[in-house]
Steps between C-alpha positions, in 0.01 A plus 500: 500500500387827659635614836290435811217747539253563780252297294736202496559535872124493557480168315798359688345610829174326408690183406688514831179546696350197324812293574492599867133407522577165335779441752256573780240269345745210523481536879121451507348155532376350174247269667174511310219652700154619415414459130823306439741793511752566773582822679797561270287515183422871506856614585630289212237638265587860592875427478467356149280790390749754637791327327310490169415871534858580598636311200261682270596837653872430447438389141284806434758738649793342313319493164420868481358606832145530616313614194225756476539623856288800585651799670452477876213704636481686826753703691874472447546381859291319757263675739665418831227626735251270325746212528533572872120494550458170315799345680362613835169333415663168412727505806213598730291216362779251563564633851138531612315213331525273807395782736222669301390205291493460124215739423621803697867459410416468129268801522787700656731384221241614245462842665874565504548376143218725377670796671815426302325450168290813535804705602691374196220629279514841665172447687602464867175505698573467870157598626341276765218419257747367241674283762162362614376430147824322412485296822143392424593406144800305632281309743241439227773337292676310781192362677365286213852371431539407868158334514561307178831364628384422854137397450496347152854367458568428871838674482598661827580872489570725799182640649413775747239294684446129558170499311668446163321798345745780586 
């Protein structure tokens, strides 16, 4: 038996995550609902899949390690300014979605994430035109998603106005 490696720990962590999800699924009602499945079906499905993957990862690591792994690409360390831009976008979206509405908060998240990704590629463009173009692209992506959820699926998302279109 080989000593524990980071690969084995990854498998054990995946198994543990699956077990924790299964424990949480036991707390969800099993009453059958729409289409004959209850609300605990999906958590159980994901828990079983995670535990199967975790078991396979442990077996793979203990029987010779992950085979045919490619050398990692990219920089030796993370690009922290890019991480900060993307994190700011996600946090701003979470903080402002009820104030600005889904479309504008998601567009802001998109703009900030693009700043981070472009900076990580060595192409930081902070011109007003770039900010505007990214904001318009973000709104062009978020608006159809918002309309599909609210108008077609009747799922309520935060809006800027009471019309249901912004």
